[in-house]
Structure formats: structure tokens, C-alpha cells
C-alpha positions as CSV (number, residue, x, y, z in Angstrom):
1,X,114.1,112.6,85.5
2,X,115.6,110.6,88.0
3,X,117.3,107.7,87.5
4,X,117.9,106.3,90.9
5,X,116.6,105.5,94.2
6,X,116.3,108.3,96.3
7,X,114.8,106.4,99.2
8,X,116.3,105.9,102.6
9,X,118.8,103.4,102.2
10,X,117.9,101.9,105.9
11,X,114.5,101.9,105.2
12,X,114.7,100.2,101.2
13,X,116.6,97.1,103.6
14,X,114.3,97.2,105.9
15,X,111.3,96.0,103.4
16,X,114.2,93.5,101.8
17,X,114.8,91.5,105.0
18,X,111.7,89.4,103.9
19,X,110.8,89.3,100.5
20,X,107.5,87.7,99.9
21,X,106.7,83.8,98.7
22,X,103.5,82.3,97.1
23,X,102.3,80.8,100.7
24,X,102.4,84.6,101.7
25,X,100.7,86.2,98.5
26,X,98.0,83.0,99.7
27,X,97.3,84.7,102.7
28,X,97.2,87.8,101.6
29,X,94.6,86.1,99.0
30,X,92.7,85.9,101.2
31,X,92.2,88.7,103.2
32,X,90.1,90.0,100.0
33,X,88.2,86.7,99.9
34,X,86.8,87.2,103.8
35,X,86.6,91.4,103.6
36,X,84.3,90.9,100.3
37,X,81.3,89.7,102.1
38,X,81.2,93.2,103.1
39,X,81.1,95.0,100.2
40,X,78.4,92.3,97.5
41,X,76.1,91.1,100.8
42,X,75.3,94.5,103.2
43,X,76.8,97.4,100.4
44,X,75.6,96.4,97.6
45,X,72.3,94.3,98.0
46,X,70.6,94.0,101.8
47,X,71.8,97.5,103.4
48,X,71.2,99.3,100.8
49,X,67.1,99.0,100.3
50,X,66.3,97.1,103.7
51,X,67.4,100.6,105.5
52,X,66.0,102.7,102.5
53,X,62.6,101.2,103.1
54,X,62.5,100.8,106.9
55,X,63.5,104.6,106.5
56,X,60.0,105.2,104.0
57,X,58.1,103.5,106.4
58,X,59.3,106.0,109.1
59,X,58.5,109.1,106.7
60,X,56.4,112.0,107.7
61,X,53.4,112.9,106.4
62,X,55.7,115.0,104.1
63,X,57.9,111.9,103.2
64,X,60.8,112.5,105.2
65,X,63.0,110.7,107.7
66,X,64.3,113.5,110.2
67,X,68.2,112.7,112.4
68,X,68.7,115.2,114.7
69,X,66.3,117.3,113.2
70,X,67.1,117.2,110.2
71,X,64.6,116.5,106.9
72,X,66.0,113.7,104.7
73,X,64.7,112.1,101.5
74,X,64.2,108.1,103.1
75,X,66.1,106.9,99.8
76,X,69.0,109.2,100.5
77,X,69.6,108.1,104.1
78,X,72.4,105.4,103.0
79,X,74.0,107.4,100.8
80,X,74.6,110.2,103.2
81,X,75.7,107.7,105.5
82,X,78.0,106.4,102.7
83,X,79.4,109.9,102.9
84,X,79.8,110.5,106.9
85,X,81.8,107.4,106.9
86,X,84.6,108.9,103.9
87,X,84.4,111.8,106.2
88,X,85.7,110.1,109.0
89,X,88.4,108.4,106.8
90,X,89.6,111.8,105.4
91,X,90.4,112.4,108.8
92,X,91.6,109.2,110.2
93,X,93.2,107.2,107.2
94,X,96.3,108.6,107.1
95,X,97.4,109.5,110.7
96,X,96.9,105.3,111.1
97,X,99.1,104.8,108.4
98,X,101.9,107.3,108.8
99,X,101.5,105.7,112.7
100,X,102.0,102.2,111.4
101,X,104.5,102.8,109.2
102,X,106.9,104.2,112.0
103,X,105.4,101.6,114.1
104,X,105.7,97.8,114.4
105,X,101.7,97.8,114.5
106,X,100.8,97.0,111.2
107,X,99.5,93.7,111.5
108,X,97.6,94.3,114.4
109,X,96.2,97.2,114.0
110,X,94.9,95.3,110.3
111,X,93.6,92.8,113.9
112,X,92.5,95.2,115.6
113,X,89.9,96.9,112.4
114,X,88.8,93.9,110.8
115,X,87.7,92.2,113.9
116,X,86.1,95.4,114.9
117,X,84.1,96.5,111.4
118,X,82.7,93.0,111.5
119,X,80.7,92.5,114.6
120,X,79.7,95.6,113.7
121,X,78.5,93.8,110.6
122,X,77.5,91.2,112.5
123,X,74.9,93.4,115.2
124,X,73.0,95.0,112.2
125,X,70.8,91.7,112.7
126,X,69.3,94.4,115.4
127,X,68.3,96.6,113.1
128,X,64.6,96.6,112.8
129,X,61.3,99.3,111.8
130,X,62.0,101.1,115.3
131,X,65.8,101.1,114.9
132,X,66.0,102.2,111.2
133,X,68.2,104.6,112.2
134,X,70.9,101.9,114.4
135,X,71.5,100.6,110.3
136,X,72.9,104.0,109.1
137,X,75.3,104.2,112.6
138,X,76.8,100.7,112.0
139,X,77.2,101.2,108.6
140,X,79.6,104.1,109.3
141,X,81.3,102.4,111.8
142,X,81.8,98.6,109.3
143,X,82.8,101.0,106.4
144,X,85.1,103.5,108.8
145,X,86.8,99.7,109.9
146,X,86.6,98.2,106.7
147,X,88.5,101.3,104.8
148,X,91.2,101.3,107.8
149,X,91.9,97.8,107.2
150,X,92.3,97.4,103.7
151,X,94.9,100.3,103.9
152,X,97.4,97.6,106.1
153,X,96.5,95.1,103.8
154,X,96.9,97.6,100.5
155,X,100.3,98.2,102.4
156,X,101.7,94.6,102.1
157,X,101.2,94.2,98.2
158,X,105.2,96.5,97.8
159,X,106.6,93.9,100.1
160,X,105.1,90.3,99.3
161,X,105.7,91.1,95.3
162,X,108.3,91.9,92.6
163,X,107.2,95.1,90.3
164,X,106.7,92.6,87.7
165,X,104.0,90.7,89.8
166,X,102.7,93.8,91.4
167,X,99.1,93.6,88.8
168,X,99.0,89.4,88.3
169,X,98.9,89.8,92.2
170,X,96.5,92.3,92.6
171,X,94.3,91.0,89.9
172,X,94.3,87.7,91.8
173,X,93.7,89.3,95.0
174,X,90.6,91.1,93.9
175,X,89.3,88.2,91.8
176,X,89.4,85.9,94.9
177,X,87.1,88.9,96.5
178,X,84.5,88.2,93.6
179,X,84.7,84.8,94.3
180,X,83.7,84.4,98.3
181,X,81.4,87.5,98.3
182,X,79.8,85.6,95.4
183,X,80.3,82.4,97.1
184,X,78.0,84.2,100.5
185,X,76.1,85.8,98.2
186,X,74.4,82.6,96.3
187,X,73.8,80.6,99.7
188,X,72.2,84.3,101.5
189,X,70.3,83.8,97.9
190,X,69.4,80.5,98.3
191,X,68.7,81.3,102.1
192,X,66.3,84.8,101.4
193,X,64.6,82.4,98.6
194,X,63.7,79.3,100.5
195,X,62.3,82.0,103.7
196,X,58.9,80.9,103.9
197,X,60.5,76.9,103.7
198,X,62.1,77.8,107.2
199,X,59.0,79.8,108.8
200,X,61.5,83.1,108.7
201,X,59.8,86.8,107.2
202,X,60.5,88.5,104.8
203,X,63.2,91.3,107.0
204,X,64.3,88.5,109.4
205,X,66.4,86.8,106.5
206,X,67.8,90.2,105.5
207,X,68.6,91.0,108.8
208,X,70.5,87.2,109.4
209,X,72.0,87.7,106.0
210,X,73.1,90.8,106.7
211,X,74.9,89.0,110.0
212,X,76.6,86.5,107.6
213,X,78.6,88.8,106.0
214,X,79.9,90.0,109.3
215,X,80.5,86.6,110.7
216,X,82.7,86.0,107.2
217,X,84.8,88.4,107.6
218,X,85.1,87.5,110.5
219,X,86.0,83.9,110.8
220,X,88.2,84.0,106.8
221,X,90.1,86.6,108.5
222,X,92.1,83.8,110.5
223,X,93.4,82.5,106.6
224,X,95.4,85.7,106.6
225,X,96.4,86.2,110.3
226,X,97.8,82.7,110.2
227,X,99.6,82.8,107.0
228,X,100.5,87.4,106.8
229,X,103.9,87.6,108.3
230,X,104.4,91.0,110.2
231,X,106.5,92.3,108.0
232,X,107.5,96.3,110.1
233,X,110.4,97.4,112.0
234,X,109.9,99.4,114.7
235,X,111.4,103.0,114.5
236,X,113.2,103.8,117.7
237,X,110.7,107.1,119.5
238,X,112.4,109.8,119.5
239,X,112.3,111.3,123.7
240,X,109.2,112.6,124.8
241,X,107.5,111.3,121.5
242,X,104.2,109.4,121.2
243,X,103.2,106.7,117.9
244,X,100.4,109.6,117.2
245,X,102.7,112.5,117.6
246,X,105.4,111.6,115.7
247,X,102.9,109.7,113.2
248,X,101.0,113.2,112.2
249,X,104.8,114.4,112.2
250,X,105.7,111.9,109.8
251,X,103.0,112.5,107.9
252,X,103.3,116.7,107.7
253,X,106.8,115.7,106.8
254,X,105.2,113.7,103.4
255,X,102.6,116.1,102.2
256,X,105.7,118.7,101.8
257,X,107.7,116.3,100.1
258,X,104.7,115.5,97.5
259,X,105.8,117.9,95.2
260,X,108.7,115.0,94.6
261,X,106.4,112.8,93.1
262,X,104.1,115.0,90.8
263,X,103.0,112.4,88.3
264,X,102.6,110.2,91.4
265,X,99.9,112.4,93.3
266,X,98.9,113.2,89.6
267,X,97.5,109.3,89.1
268,X,96.0,109.5,92.7
269,X,94.0,112.6,92.7
270,X,92.8,110.9,88.6
271,X,92.2,107.6,90.7
272,X,90.3,109.3,93.3
273,X,87.9,111.0,90.4
274,X,87.6,107.4,89.0
275,X,86.9,105.4,91.9
276,X,84.7,108.1,93.5
277,X,82.4,107.1,90.3
278,X,83.0,103.7,90.7
279,X,82.2,102.9,94.3
280,X,79.0,105.4,93.6
281,X,77.8,103.4,91.8
282,X,78.3,100.2,93.8
283,X,76.7,101.9,96.6
284,X,73.5,103.4,94.5
285,X,72.8,100.7,92.0
286,X,70.5,98.5,94.1
287,X,68.8,101.6,95.6
288,X,68.2,102.7,91.5
289,X,67.3,99.2,90.7
290,X,65.3,98.2,93.5
291,X,63.4,101.3,93.9
292,X,59.7,102.3,92.1
293,X,59.6,103.7,88.8
294,X,58.0,106.6,90.0
295,X,61.1,107.0,92.3
296,X,63.1,107.6,88.8
297,X,64.1,104.1,89.4
298,X,63.6,100.4,87.6
299,X,61.3,98.2,90.4
300,X,63.0,95.2,89.9
301,X,62.5,92.7,92.7
302,X,65.0,91.8,95.4
303,X,65.7,88.4,93.9
304,X,66.3,89.7,90.7
305,X,68.3,92.0,91.7
306,X,70.0,90.0,93.9
307,X,70.8,87.1,91.2
308,X,71.9,90.4,88.7
309,X,74.6,91.0,91.3
310,X,75.2,87.9,92.2
311,X,75.9,87.2,88.6
312,X,78.2,90.7,88.2
313,X,80.5,89.2,91.1
314,X,81.2,85.7,89.0
315,X,82.1,87.6,85.8
316,X,83.6,90.0,87.3
317,X,86.3,87.1,88.6
318,X,87.1,86.7,85.6
319,X,87.1,89.9,84.4
320,X,90.1,91.0,86.9
321,X,92.3,88.4,86.2
322,X,91.4,89.5,82.1
323,X,93.0,93.4,83.0
324,X,95.7,91.5,85.1
325,X,96.6,90.0,81.7
326,X,96.6,93.4,80.3
327,X,97.7,94.8,82.3
328,X,101.1,92.7,82.3
329,X,100.9,92.8,78.5
330,X,100.2,96.0,77.0
331,X,100.5,98.1,80.7
332,X,98.5,99.0,83.4
333,X,97.7,102.6,82.1
334,X,96.2,101.6,78.1
335,X,93.9,98.6,80.7
336,X,92.9,102.0,82.7
337,X,92.1,103.5,79.8
338,X,90.0,100.9,78.6
339,X,88.2,100.4,81.5
340,X,87.0,103.9,81.9
341,X,86.2,104.1,78.8
342,X,83.9,101.2,79.1
343,X,82.9,102.9,82.6
344,X,81.0,106.2,81.0
345,X,79.5,104.5,78.1
346,X,77.5,102.4,80.9
347,X,76.3,105.0,83.1
348,X,75.3,107.2,79.9
349,X,72.8,104.4,78.7
350,X,71.6,103.5,82.5
351,X,70.6,107.7,82.0
352,X,69.2,107.4,78.6
353,X,68.2,103.7,78.3
354,X,66.4,100.9,80.8
355,X,63.0,103.0,80.0
356,X,60.9,100.5,78.5
357,X,59.3,96.2,79.3
358,X,63.4,95.4,78.4
359,X,64.3,97.9,80.9
360,X,65.5,94.5,83.5
361,X,66.8,92.6,80.7
362,X,68.9,95.5,79.9
363,X,69.7,95.9,83.5
364,X,71.0,92.4,83.2
365,X,73.1,93.2,80.3
366,X,74.3,96.5,81.9
367,X,75.6,94.2,85.0
368,X,77.7,92.0,82.6
369,X,79.7,95.4,80.9
370,X,79.7,96.4,84.7
371,X,81.3,93.0,86.2
372,X,84.0,93.0,83.4
373,X,85.5,96.6,84.1
374,X,85.2,97.1,87.6
375,X,87.2,94.4,89.3
376,X,90.1,95.1,86.3
377,X,90.5,98.9,86.9
378,X,90.5,98.6,90.4
379,X,92.9,95.5,90.8
380,X,95.1,97.5,87.9
381,X,95.0,100.9,90.1
382,X,96.4,99.3,92.9
383,X,99.4,97.4,91.4
384,X,100.1,100.2,89.6
385,X,100.0,102.5,92.5
386,X,102.5,99.9,94.7
387,X,104.5,101.2,92.3
388,X,104.7,104.4,92.7
389,X,105.1,104.7,96.5
390,X,108.2,105.5,97.9
391,X,109.8,102.4,100.4
392,X,108.6,103.4,103.9
393,X,105.8,105.0,103.6
394,X,103.2,102.5,102.1
395,X,100.3,102.5,104.1
396,X,100.7,105.9,104.4
397,X,100.5,106.3,100.6
398,X,97.9,104.0,100.7
399,X,95.3,105.6,103.6
400,X,95.4,108.5,101.5
401,X,95.3,106.0,98.6
402,X,91.9,104.3,100.5
403,X,89.7,107.6,101.1
404,X,87.9,106.5,97.7
405,X,88.5,102.8,97.6
406,X,85.6,99.7,97.5
407,X,82.8,101.3,99.9
408,X,84.1,104.5,100.5
409,X,83.6,107.3,98.2
410,X,82.4,110.7,99.7
411,X,81.4,112.8,96.7
412,X,79.8,111.0,94.6
413,X,77.1,110.1,97.2
414,X,76.4,113.1,97.9
415,X,76.0,114.3,95.0
416,X,73.8,111.5,94.1
417,X,71.6,112.0,96.8
418,X,71.2,115.9,97.4
419,X,70.1,115.5,93.5
420,X,67.7,112.5,93.9
421,X,66.2,115.0,97.4
422,X,66.3,118.0,94.5
423,X,64.9,116.8,92.3
424,X,62.6,114.0,93.7
425,X,63.6,111.3,90.9
426,X,66.7,109.0,91.3
427,X,67.4,109.0,87.3
428,X,69.0,112.2,87.2
429,X,71.1,111.9,89.6
430,X,73.4,109.5,87.3
431,X,73.9,112.1,85.6
432,X,76.4,113.2,88.4
433,X,78.4,110.0,88.7
434,X,79.0,110.8,85.1
435,X,82.2,114.0,85.3
436,X,84.3,111.3,87.4
437,X,84.5,109.4,84.9
438,X,85.4,112.0,82.3
439,X,87.6,114.4,84.5
440,X,89.6,110.7,86.1
441,X,90.2,110.1,82.6
442,X,91.4,113.1,81.4
443,X,94.2,113.2,84.0
444,X,95.4,109.7,83.7
445,X,95.8,110.3,80.7
446,X,98.3,112.5,81.5
447,X,100.6,110.6,84.0
448,X,103.9,110.0,82.9
449,X,104.1,105.7,84.3
450,X,107.6,105.5,84.1
451,X,108.5,108.4,85.3
452,X,106.2,108.8,88.3
453,X,107.6,105.4,89.3
454,X,111.3,105.9,88.8
455,X,110.7,109.7,91.5
456,X,109.7,107.3,93.9
457,X,113.0,105.6,93.5
458,X,111.9,102.7,92.6
459,X,112.5,99.7,89.8
460,X,109.8,100.1,86.8
461,X,108.5,97.0,85.1
462,X,109.1,96.1,81.5
463,X,105.9,97.3,81.0
464,X,103.9,99.9,81.9
């Protein structure tokens, strides 16, 4: 087992030139505060039910809508859009990550994609019944940009925090993200409930809330741009090469070297699976809860659904901090195992329960359980993975990691959408999610965390 760093000394030195400080960490936190509005207001609450209902109004006599002549269930449309956006990420994010690691453009690329994604979100204001399909197109663009910006954001974590501090810093970022997203969702819920007072109809209220998600993301990002330094050290391009061609070569070399990091790759595969399950729950929970009983849903009103998700945001703030403490005290792997067991139990109950008159109360209880573990499992996963990345390849590895990050999974939503379309009910589709947690947990149990950190050339924290 390797005990010494195998990293390029020049790359390691470049990373240590400008160590992170509290002020820079504060700026880093605030990007999570900024972009979480997209995850909550847009992805989790308003867009899915809104676009699904518009698609239902546009359905033909057979109950299907058609895009380019392809028939699909209206309640599967958003799930398919999520899958398309992630397939695009699979193609582009690793290349962008390699370019960012080689060039000095990491912060600039983060800014470009954050601005593009936030403006695509603001343009959702123009999604109406005749243009219901535009909601899916804009979501694909915004979600792609959301994931790309997060790649460069996450790549800063190993550079602004020491190994012992990464779980804490990652957890605080997630916690503030839930707080920021929850605050905007509170304002949006108040506006939605008071829409009649303002003389605004339901659809216009939803469109204004979607616009606010993009505006919040765009505006608060400037705190990050102000405080987070550009920490990249550009390398000289070989003669006749461009950043694109050199980035592709570097990415190819990284994939060729993956055999050197077997436990890092094993953890990454485990994460891609169990996080796919987490993201699928995020993506389809609103659709499942709001769909009619005859569709296998719960028939919960939009106001109740929004209040549940709002509760989740604030409980998740404490849950993320709690898991950060558990990881520091008992080790990140143990904290993740506990979280995944809870996730599995929640999804099993969502399939077996939630059937009687008390289904709304049960949905509140499940929401609280989800809130305790959702931010914690993701925050601890990010902090742990940051310790497993070879120095100088942060954006490359986080680009692969991001393929299954918040709202960007594709296997889970695709499976959910297909099962729903085949069976005509959302409830059997829930069963397709359980396997992602079980297989991910199995693989996580086989990861030697200390060895993975040592193989990458990093110093392990005292407790792993």
C-alpha cells in the first residue's frame, strides 16, 4: 500500500501557493446558497408539476404527448428531460473538467455556466400552455449548466480546506444551501398562497416563482465571485495544441491511470449508484405526491406539497451539520452507511405505505426522515471524495463525480419514467429506485477509505 505521495511535485506546489482561509471558505459557501434556489424552487417544487400538467392538457385522445413524433406519458416528460440533460453532461463535463485543470480558466468557466444556467431558468417565465415543451428544453439547458458550474465549484474544496476540515466545510456549504433554498421557497410559497390578493392567477404565480429561482442564483453568485480567488496555475500549451485538444489528451491519460486508484474508483461507482437513487427521489417526489390517486400518486395539493418541501429544507440544514459532526467523530464511511440504511427504509415504506387516509401525515413524516439524511449523505460524500483525488486533477475527477450530482442522475429517472409508462401507475415505479441504494451500499462497504486516500497521494485525516 503506498504511503508516500505520487503526485507531481509541481502540481502539489501549485495547489499550496495560496492556502484557503475563512473568508474564502465563506465565499465558497455562498455559491451553494445561490444555486440551491434552482434545486428547490425549480427542480423540486414548481417546474415538474407545472410542466406535467401543461403536457397533460396538450395530450391527444390516447393520453400521450408527442415530441418529434415520439409518444410519451405527460407525467414522464420531465423525467426524460432530466435523463437527456445528464447524458449531455456525461459527454461534456469530463472534457470541461480536464480543460479547467490544465488552463487558468476554472473560475471563469464556473462564472460562464452559472450565468447561462440562471438566465435559462429566468426564461422559464415564458413557459405557457402553447409552449409547454419549452419548459423541458430550458430545464435541460439550465440543469446542464448547473452541473457544469458545480464541477468547478467542488474542485475548490481540496484547495480551501485541509483534509481534517473538508467534511466540515462541505457540510456547512450544503447546510447553507438548504437554508438559502429554503428561504426563497418560503417567499415563493407566501406569494403563491397570496396570489389572489395580488390579482395573479395560478399559472402566472408559478412562472414568477420559476423566474425568481434564476434571479436568486444569478444575484447571490456575485458574493462568490468577490471572495473566491482564482487559484489555477496555467500550464504552457504544447506547440500546435489548444486547450480542447490538450484537455482531451489529459482526460484520456486520467482514464488510463485509473488502475492506480482502485478504491477511489470503487467509491465513485458506489456514489454514482446511491446518489442516483437520491437524485431520483428529489426529481420525482413532487410528481408522485401531486399526481392523482388513479395515477398511483398521493393527490396532495400544491400548497401542502410546497410546505412539506419547505420543512425539508430547514430540517436538512440541521441534518447536514449533524452528519458533518458524525463524519469528523466516527468517520465519513460510517456516517454514509447509516444514511443509506435510512434512505433504503424510506423508499421501501413509500411503496408499501402512504395508502390510507393518513397518507398526507405519513408523507410529512417521511419528508422529515429524508431531510435528516439527504444533505448529510451528499455533503459527507463530497468531503470524502475530495480526499481521494490526485493533486492537480480536481476538476477532472469532480466532473465525473458531478455526472450523478444533485438533479443530474439519468438512470433512476429513466427507469422511473419507463416503469410508470409501462404500468400506468407511479407506485410500481418507486420500486425501481430501491436497487440503487442497495447496490451502492454494498459497494461502499467494500471501499478501503484510508487506502484510497493514500493511493491518491494525499494525507489521510485522523479518523476515516
